[in-house]
ZAMARGU-4260 file (C-alpha; in steps of 0.2 Angstrom, whole numbers, plus 5000, padded with zeros to 4 digits):
<rodrens>
0) 5334/4881/4794 | 5327/4898/4800 | 5315/4889/4814 | 5331/4879/4820 | 5341/4895/4821
5) 5328/4904/4832 | 5325/4889/4842 | 5344/4887/4845 | 5345/4906/4849 | 5331/4906/4861
10) 5336/4890/4871 | 5355/4892/4870 | 5364/4888/4887 | 5373/4905/4886 | 5370/4923/4881
15) 5383/4935/4878 | 5379/4954/4880 | 5383/4968/4870 | 5396/4974/4883 | 5404/4956/4883
20) 5395/4951/4900 | 5386/4936/4903 | 5370/4935/4910 | 5366/4921/4923 | 5350/4917/4932
25) 5347/4921/4950 | 5340/4903/4953 | 5355/4891/4957 | 5345/4877/4947 | 5348/4887/4931
30) 5365/4877/4930 | 5352/4862/4924 | 5347/4872/4909 | 5359/4886/4908 | 5358/4904/4904
35) 5349/4908/4888 | 5349/4918/4874 | 5331/4924/4875 | 5338/4939/4886 | 5348/4946/4872
40) 5333/4945/4860 | 5322/4952/4874 | 5333/4968/4877 | 5336/4970/4859 | 5317/4972/4857
45) 5316/4984/4871 | 5329/4994/4863 | 5320/4995/4847 | 5303/5000/4854 | 5311/5013/4864
50) 5320/5021/4849 | 5302/5021/4840 | 5294/5030/4854 | 5307/5043/4854 | 5302/5046/4836
55) 5284/5047/4840 | 5287/5059/4854 | 5297/5071/4842 | 5283/5069/4829 | 5269/5075/4843
60) 5278/5090/4846 | 5271/5097/4829 | 5252/5095/4835 | 5242/5105/4845 | 5223/5103/4851
65) 5211/5092/4841 | 5226/5088/4829 | 5236/5081/4844 | 5221/5071/4849 | 5219/5064/4830
70) 5238/5061/4830 | 5239/5052/4847 | 5224/5041/4842 | 5231/5036/4826 | 5247/5032/4833
75) 5239/5023/4847 | 5229/5012/4836 | 5243/5007/4825 | 5254/5004/4840 | 5241/4993/4848
80) 5238/4983/4832 | 5258/4981/4831 | 5259/4976/4849 | 5247/4961/4846 | 5256/4956/4831
85) 5274/4957/4840 | 5267/4948/4854 | 5262/4934/4843 | 5278/4934/4834 | 5287/4932/4850
90) 5275/4919/4857 | 5289/4906/4859 | 5300/4919/4868 | 5285/4922/4880 | 5281/4903/4883
95) 5300/4898/4887 | 5312/4912/4891 | 5300/4924/4900 | 5290/4910/4908 | 5306/4904/4915
100) 5311/4920/4922 | 5294/4921/4930 | 5296/4904/4937 | 5313/4908/4943 | 5307/4924/4953
105) 5313/4937/4940 | 5302/4952/4936 | 5300/4952/4917 | 5286/4957/4908 | 5278/4948/4891
110) 5281/4956/4876 | 5264/4964/4876 | 5266/4972/4893 | 5283/4977/4888 | 5277/4987/4873
115) 5262/4996/4885 | 5275/4999/4897 | 5286/5008/4884 | 5273/5018/4877 | 5268/5024/4894
120) 5285/5028/4900 | 5293/5034/4885 | 5279/5044/4876 | 5263/5046/4886 | 5270/5052/4902
125) 5279/5066/4892 | 5263/5072/4883 | 5249/5068/4895 | 5247/5085/4902 | 5246/5093/4884
130) 5235/5078/4879 | 5223/5081/4893 | 5222/5100/4890 | 5217/5096/4872 | 5203/5084/4879
135) 5196/5097/4890 | 5196/5110/4876 | 5186/5098/4866 | 5174/5094/4880 | 5173/5113/4884
140) 5168/5117/4866 | 5155/5102/4866 | 5147/5109/4881 | 5146/5126/4875 | 5136/5119/4860
145) 5149/5118/4846 | 5153/5104/4835 | 5167/5092/4839 | 5171/5074/4838 | 5170/5067/4855
150) 5175/5049/4848 | 5193/5056/4849 | 5190/5058/4868 | 5183/5040/4869 | 5199/5033/4861
155) 5210/5043/4872 | 5202/5036/4888 | 5201/5018/4880 | 5221/5020/4879 | 5222/5025/4897
160) 5213/5010/4902 | 5224/4999/4891 | 5240/5006/4900 | 5233/4998/4916 | 5242/5001/4931
165) 5260/5007/4936 | 5263/4989/4938 | 5260/4983/4920 | 5274/4970/4922 | 5265/4960/4935
170) 5249/4959/4922 | 5239/4970/4934 | 5221/4974/4929 | 5220/4988/4940 | 5214/5006/4934
175) 5227/5016/4941 | 5233/5024/4925 | 5215/5028/4919 | 5210/5035/4937 | 5225/5045/4941
180) 5229/5052/4924 | 5213/5054/4917 | 5197/5051/4926 | 5201/5063/4941 | 5208/5077/4931
185) 5193/5076/4919 | 5181/5076/4935 | 5190/5091/4941 | 5188/5100/4924 | 5170/5096/4924
190) 5167/5102/4941 | 5175/5119/4938 | 5165/5121/4922 | 5148/5118/4929 | 5153/5127/4946
195) 5154/5142/4935 | 5139/5139/4925 | 5128/5135/4940 | 5133/5152/4948 | 5128/5160/4931
200) 5112/5152/4930 | 5106/5156/4947 | 5109/5175/4944 | 5101/5175/4927 | 5085/5163/4931
205) 5073/5158/4943 | 5076/5142/4953 | 5063/5133/4941 | 5072/5138/4927 | 5088/5132/4934
210) 5080/5116/4937 | 5075/5113/4919 | 5093/5119/4913 | 5102/5107/4925 | 5090/5093/4920
215) 5096/5095/4902 | 5114/5097/4906 | 5114/5081/4916 | 5105/5071/4903 | 5118/5077/4891
220) 5133/5072/4902 | 5126/5055/4906 | 5123/5052/4888 | 5141/5057/4883 | 5149/5049/4899
225) 5141/5032/4892 | 5151/5035/4876 | 5168/5039/4881 | 5170/5035/4900 | 5174/5017/4907
230) 5159/5010/4915 | 5168/5008/4932 | 5170/5027/4933 | 5152/5032/4928 | 5146/5032/4945
235) 5160/5043/4952 | 5158/5055/4938 | 5139/5056/4940 | 5142/5060/4960 | 5154/5075/4956
240) 5141/5082/4943 | 5127/5079/4955 | 5136/5088/4969 | 5141/5103/4959 | 5123/5105/4950
245) 5111/5098/4963 | 5119/5096/4980 | 5126/5114/4982 | 5109/5121/4978 | 5099/5107/4987
250) 5092/5120/5000 | 5085/5132/4986 | 5078/5116/4976 | 5069/5110/4991 | 5062/5127/4996
255) 5052/5125/4979 | 5044/5109/4984 | 5029/5115/4994 | 5024/5128/4982 | 5024/5116/4969
260) 5014/5103/4980 | 5001/5116/4984 | 4999/5120/4965 | 4999/5102/4960 | 5013/5106/4946
265) 5016/5088/4942 | 5029/5091/4928 | 5039/5102/4940 | 5037/5090/4954 | 5043/5075/4943
270) 5058/5085/4938 | 5062/5090/4956 | 5060/5072/4962 | 5071/5065/4948 | 5085/5077/4952
275) 5086/5075/4971 | 5084/5057/4969 | 5101/5056/4962 | 5108/5062/4979 | 5101/5047/4987
280) 5087/5042/5000 | 5093/5051/5015 | 5101/5066/5007 | 5090/5070/4992 | 5072/5062/4996
285) 5070/5062/5014 | 5066/5081/5016 | 5054/5079/5002 | 5045/5065/5010 | 5043/5074/5026
290) 5035/5090/5018 | 5024/5077/5008 | 5018/5069/5024 | 5015/5086/5031 | 5005/5092/5017
295) 4994/5077/5013 | 4989/5076/5033 | 4985/5095/5033 | 4975/5092/5016 | 4966/5077/5024
300) 4962/5087/5040 | 4956/5102/5030 | 4944/5092/5019 | 4936/5083/5034 | 4935/5100/5043
305) 4925/5107/5028 | 4913/5091/5029 | 4910/5093/5047 | 4907/5111/5046 | 4895/5109/5032
310) 4876/5111/5035 | 4871/5093/5030 | 4882/5085/5044 | 4879/5099/5057 | 4861/5099/5055
315) 4853/5082/5052 | 4836/5089/5048 | 4844/5097/5033 | 4849/5082/5025 | 4862/5073/5037
320) 4860/5058/5047 | 4873/5045/5050 | 4872/5038/5033 | 4874/5055/5024 | 4888/5060/5037
325) 4896/5043/5032 | 4895/5046/5014 | 4902/5063/5015 | 4916/5058/5027 | 4922/5044/5016
330) 4920/5055/5000 | 4932/5068/5009 | 4944/5054/5014 | 4944/5047/4996 | 4946/5064/4988
335) 4962/5068/4997 | 4968/5049/4995 | 4966/5047/4977 | 4973/5065/4973 | 4990/5061/4981
340) 4989/5042/4976 | 4988/5048/4958 | 5002/5061/4961 | 5012/5048/4969 | 5012/5039/4952
345) 5013/5053/4941 | 5026/5064/4949 | 5035/5052/4961 | 5035/5036/4950 | 5027/5025/4964
350) 5043/5028/4975 | 5040/5016/4989 | 5047/5030/5002 | 5034/5042/4996 | 5021/5028/4997
355) 5025/5026/5015 | 5024/5044/5018 | 5006/5044/5009 | 5001/5029/5020 | 5007/5037/5037
360) 4998/5054/5033 | 4982/5045/5028 | 4983/5035/5044 | 4984/5051/5053 | 4970/5060/5046
365) 4958/5046/5044 | 4958/5042/5062 | 4960/5059/5071 | 4951/5073/5062 | 4937/5086/5065
370) 4924/5072/5064 | 4933/5060/5076 | 4939/5071/5090 | 4942/5060/5105 | 4937/5044/5097
375) 4948/5036/5083 | 4933/5021/5083 | 4922/5033/5074 | 4930/5033/5058 | 4929/5013/5059
380) 4909/5015/5061 | 4908/5029/5048 | 4916/5018/5036 | 4906/5003/5041 | 4890/5013/5038
385) 4896/5019/5021 | 4898/5001/5016 | 4881/4996/5022 | 4875/5011/5012 | 4882/5006/4995
390) 4878/4987/4999 | 4859/4990/5003 | 4845/4991/4989 | 4841/5008/4984 | 4858/5016/4987
395) 4862/5030/4975 | 4881/5031/4982 | 4886/5018/4969 | 4879/5028/4954 | 4889/5044/4961
400) 4905/5035/4960 | 4906/5030/4942 | 4905/5036/4924 | 4889/5039/4917 | 4892/5024/4904
405) 4898/5013/4918 | 4886/4999/4925 | 4880/4998/4942 | 4891/4982/4946 | 4906/4991/4940
410) 4902/5007/4950 | 4898/4996/4965 | 4915/4987/4964 | 4924/5003/4963 | 4915/5010/4979
415) 4920/4994/4988 | 4938/4994/4982 | 4939/5012/4989 | 4931/5006/5006 | 4944/4993/5007
420) 4957/5005/5003 | 4952/5017/5018 | 4950/5003/5029 | 4969/4999/5028 | 4972/5015/5036
425) 4960/5012/5051 | 4968/5011/5068 | 4953/5002/5076 | 4949/4989/5062 | 4941/4978/5075
430) 4927/4992/5077 | 4925/4992/5058 | 4923/4973/5058 | 4911/4972/5072 | 4899/4985/5063
435) 4901/4978/5047 | 4896/4961/5053 | 4881/4968/5062 | 4876/4978/5046 | 4878/4964/5035
440) 4868/4953/5045 | 4854/4965/5045 | 4855/4967/5026 | 4854/4947/5023 | 4840/4945/5036
445) 4829/4959/5029 | 4835/4954/5011 | 4840/4972/5008 | 4857/4967/4999 | 4859/4976/4982
450) 4866/4960/4975 | 4873/4943/4981 | 4888/4947/4970 | 4892/4963/4978 | 4891/4955/4995
455) 4904/4940/4989 | 4914/4954/4981 | 4916/4964/4997 | 4920/4947/5006 | 4934/4943/4994
460) 4942/4961/4996 | 4941/4960/5015 | 4950/4943/5014 | 4965/4953/5009 | 4966/4964/5024
465) 4956/4954/5038 | 4959/4939/5047 | 4952/4922/5042 | 4941/4921/5057 | 4932/4936/5052
470) 4930/4933/5034 | 4925/4915/5037 | 4910/4920/5048 | 4904/4931/5034 | 4905/4916/5021
475) 4895/4905/5033 | 4881/4919/5035 | 4880/4917/5015 | 4879/4898/5017 | 4865/4899/5030
480) 4855/4911/5019 | 4857/4898/5004 | 4853/4883/5015 | 4838/4892/5023 | 4830/4893/5005
485) 4833/4876/5002 | 4826/4870/5019 | 4811/4881/5016 | 4807/4872/5000 | 4809/4855/5009
490) 4798/4861/5022 | 4784/4865/5009 | 4786/4848/5001 | 4785/4839/5017 | 4767/4846/5021
495) 4755/4832/5018 | 4737/4829/5022 | 4724/4842/5024 | 4736/4855/5031 | 4741/4869/5019
500) 4751/4885/5021 | 4739/4900/5024 | 4751/4911/5016 | 4769/4911/5008 | 4782/4907/5021
505) 4801/4907/5020 | 4813/4903/5035 | 4831/4907/5038 | 4841/4896/5049 | 4856/4905/5056
510) 4870/4898/5066 | 4873/4907/5082 | 4892/4907/5081 | 4891/4915/5063 | 4878/4929/5067
515) 4878/4944/5078 | 4860/4941/5083 | 4852/4936/5099 | 4835/4930/5103 | 4824/4943/5113
520) 4820/4940/5131 | 4801/4939/5129 | 4801/4925/5114 | 4791/4913/5126 | 4778/4926/5132
525) 4775/4933/5113 | 4757/4927/5108 | 4758/4924/5089 | 4743/4926/5078 | 4734/4910/5077
530) 4738/4908/5058 | 4757/4911/5060 | 4757/4901/5076 | 4751/4885/5067 | 4765/4887/5054
535) 4778/4890/5067 | 4772/4874/5075 | 4773/4864/5059 | 4791/4870/5055 | 4798/4866/5073
540) 4791/4848/5070 | 4799/4847/5052 | 4816/4854/5058 | 4816/4843/5074 | 4815/4828/5062
545) 4830/4834/5052 | 4841/4841/5066 | 4834/4831/5083 | 4850/4839/5093 | 4847/4856/5089
550) 4834/4869/5095 | 4827/4884/5087 | 4827/4901/5096 | 4815/4913/5085 | 4821/4929/5081
555) 4804/4939/5081 | 4812/4956/5081 | 4820/4952/5064 | 4805/4944/5056 | 4794/4952/5044
560) 4777/4950/5035 | 4766/4958/5021 | 4749/4962/5026 | 4735/4969/5016 | 4722/4981/5024
565) 4706/4988/5018 | 4699/5005/5026 | 4680/5009/5026 | 4682/5026/5019 | 4695/5022/5006
570) 4691/5026/4988 | 4698/5022/4971 | 4711/5009/4969 | 4713/5008/4988 | 4695/5003/4990
575) 4697/4989/4977 | 4714/4981/4981 | 4718/4989/4998 | 4735/4995/5005 | 4749/4983/5007
580) 4761/4985/5022 | 4777/4977/5027 | 4778/4975/5046 | 4788/4967/5059 | 4781/4951/5069
585) 4777/4963/5084 | 4768/4976/5072 | 4759/4961/5064 | 4753/4954/5081 | 4747/4972/5086
590) 4738/4976/5070 | 4728/4960/5070 | 4721/4965/5087 | 4711/4978/5078 | 4705/4965/5065
595) 4699/4953/5078 | 4680/4948/5083 | 4683/4949/5101 | 4696/4954/5113 | 4701/4965/5128
600) 4696/4980/5119 | 4679/4989/5116 | 4669/4992/5101 | 4671/4975/5092 | 4654/4977/5085
605) 4657/4993/5077 | 4661/4995/5058 | 4677/5005/5062 | 4683/4991/5073 | 4689/4990/5091
610) 4698/5002/5102 | 4712/4997/5113 | 4723/5004/5127 | 4742/5001/5128 | 4741/4990/5143
615) 4727/4979/5134 | 4740/4977/5119 | 4754/4973/5130 | 4744/4960/5139 | 4735/4952/5123
620) 4752/4951/5114 | 4764/4948/5127 | 4776/4960/5120 | 4787/4972/5131 | 4778/4988/5134
625) 4794/4998/5128 | 4793/4989/5112 | 4774/4990/5110 | 4776/5009/5113 | 4789/5011/5099
630) 4777/5002/5086 | 4762/5012/5092 | 4772/5028/5088 | 4775/5023/5071 | 4757/5018/5068
635) 4752/5036/5075 | 4765/5044/5065 | 4760/5036/5049 | 4742/5040/5054 | 4737/5022/5052
640) 4731/5022/5070 | 4722/5037/5079 | 4727/5041/5098 | 4714/5048/5108 | 4724/5061/5116
645) 4737/5061/5101 | 4750/5053/5113 | 4756/5037/5116 | 4755/5032/5134 | 4744/5021/5146
650) 4731/5034/5145 | 4729/5033/5126 | 4715/5023/5117 | 4720/5017/5100 | 4710/5013/5085
655) 4712/5011/5067 | 4710/5027/5056 | 4695/5024/5045 | 4701/5040/5034 | 4718/5033/5030
660) 4725/5039/5014 | 4742/5037/5005 | 4747/5039/4987 | 4757/5024/4988 | 4747/5007/4989
665) 4763/4998/4996 | 4771/5004/5011 | 4786/4998/5023 | 4781/5001/5041 | 4795/4991/5046
670) 4807/5003/5037 | 4800/5018/5045 | 4806/5012/5062 | 4825/5019/5062 | 4836/5008/5073
675) 4840/5016/5090 | 4858/5020/5083 | 4865/5027/5099 | 4859/5013/5110 | 4865/5000/5096
680) 4882/5009/5094 | 4884/5009/5113 | 4881/4989/5113 | 4892/4986/5099 | 4905/4995/5108
685) 4903/4986/5123 | 4906/4970/5114 | 4921/4978/5106 | 4928/4981/5123 | 4925/4963/5129
690) 4934/4957/5113 | 4949/4969/5116 | 4951/4964/5134 | 4951/4945/5128 | 4964/4949/5115
695) 4974/4959/5126 | 4975/4944/5139 | 4978/4932/5126 | 4993/4941/5120 | 5000/4943/5137
700) 4999/4925/5140 | 5007/4920/5124 | 5022/4933/5128 | 5024/4926/5145 | 5023/4908/5140
705) 5037/4912/5129 | 5047/4923/5140 | 5043/4915/5157 | 5050/4931/5166 | 5048/4949/5161
710) 5048/4967/5167 | 5032/4978/5166 | 5038/4990/5154 | 5044/4976/5141 | 5028/4967/5143
715) 5018/4983/5138 | 5029/4986/5123 | 5028/4968/5117 | 5009/4968/5120 | 5006/4983/5110
720) 5018/4977/5096 | 5009/4960/5095 | 4991/4966/5094 | 4988/4972/5076 | 4969/4974/5075
725) 4968/4989/5086 | 4978/5001/5096 | 4980/4993/5114 | 4980/5006/5127 | 4991/5006/5142
730) 4978/5007/5154 | 4969/4992/5146 | 4985/4982/5147 | 4987/4986/5165 | 4969/4980/5168
735) 4972/4964/5158 | 4988/4961/5169 | 4979/4963/5185 | 4965/4951/5179 | 4977/4938/5174
740) 4986/4939/5191 | 4969/4937/5199 | 4966/4921/5188 | 4984/4915/5192 | 4991/4915/5175
745) 5005/4926/5181 | 5011/4933/5197 | 5023/4947/5202 | 5040/4942/5207 | 5047/4943/5225
750) 5061/4953/5218 | 5051/4966/5212 | 5033/4971/5208 | 5038/4977/5190 | 5043/4959/5186
755) 5031/4946/5181 | 5033/4927/5182 | 5023/4915/5171 | 5013/4901/5180 | 5011/4885/5170
</rodrens>
């Protein structure tokens, strides 16, 4: 019965209003289903809720401050629950009459939206000013350190969100009511409060004390905002807070950055970074990054300058030399880099922008400094020398880098990691690669590597920053050394019959394309000692059988031998076991002349041995005169050989020193001859220049092949941009262009001399 009555009322064809008027739909099609009684029910509900709102408004007048907030929240919660219940009770009305009104184009809200609209229009709009004043007073007490219930603020804010937009009837989900009547006034009140506090803090405290107080305030406000503000408004609120507390004082805050950086005050730097980061990349952090870049660059330049001015580098005799110079140079670079790389993590949270600033500053002071004035390639040479030093046997550099309890392998790997880190900043990486390649070849040939693991570790690290072509050559060098050992064993096993090796013999067969070594011009002229010559002939025959299409070019300048010598006047242990010297092949050939029974010299029957002049030694060995002079200088300096006039020239007569004495029974004469570093460096740089010219020409050809026609300026810019291994100079690019024109790869356009055409 009851349900039927409600149904008949809601779906009746006609509806009579209180004033006797009849309601008719605007839609002519309503003739089909008529005017409904639903409107009468809807209007009566509207009138009832309106009267209830008047009662609530009257009761609210008796409340002020926190009491008003409590009253408002209680009534809102009850009203919200009631709205849901009534909405459900009138669900049939929503589904039929209200839905039909929507379909016919009439603006009618569903029951829940109607109740929210009535709350807003009949109650909220009349007390919102008083309500917000109570909210602001409560928040002021909270900010002043007093106890207050901020949950009431959250409930009020939630009610503003629930009220939606001014167009509730359309079911809008906009935040117009919340933004207009709560958020914006709330932000304005917050700005006023903190503007006053900011001025007071600046008058009463230092800028660093201000930073700490502001950081505390921002943390408190962020935490509270998470509790009572809608998530959509958090960003706007924080931006307003940052503007009043940070942005207005940005100049003062930034002025403190340099002193903090100089004093390495990590905590204060972290705090300043955290505050200014809230202003954004360009507004907040960009000025700090510029200061950081300038500071790190200046620190790097000063560190290198101190090394450059030091006595050990300025005066090689005081303990310098290229190896020591390289060690001190790299140590200075690492000291600055590691200091500010650590600061980057500790104070700036590894910020990518600060990381780029550090990289830029390091690239500047690594390549251009007091030790590399006018030659950026010197940094590459020194780093390669440093790597050679730590990878060579007997180096103490690896121990200096690590903790006392760490193993040599751990220290070595740490040093290598640091070296590769510095290498990333080199502008002329091709120079480093060329020198490293030569130094590694020398270590492997002379068996001076501290360990194979160390060499392999370095190659592995270089693969991260170098081309495959370069690292594959290094890997092939290792393979050659391993294969050489195996081939030596095969050679020994292949010897049959009466022939036996007169001494231990080991060969390294190296591929020409992988090693930076060339055979000397006097290879054919060299007169090998008989015993050595016989072994070499045997090995040549063995190798031809295995590799009949390959030819061996002997690198005598890199070969070594151990020779034992006895001196007539020796006493003690040296008289019994003699002295053992490590010598080069050239040194061996010269020394054996003094042990021969006959020859071009004089005094072969003497117990003290023969005497020979330098021209006689040159003729007997077939070695170049300059090389002989260099080896004799080593012998004379070591007092192994006497010179008749104390010099090494064509007039000198040389003989073994019968009174030779040394505290050590094993000596390395090959090691006493220091490489002609200037000449070797000059030759290496010439090779670098040749490679660069080829790389520049190849880049130009690739560009022109793709573009076909290009202006001079654009071609130069594209070439510089394409070459990553080194800094291509404009003059070198111009020379390469002229060379390519001569070789008819490109031509100047008839339109203009500044335009080039590609010739297929």
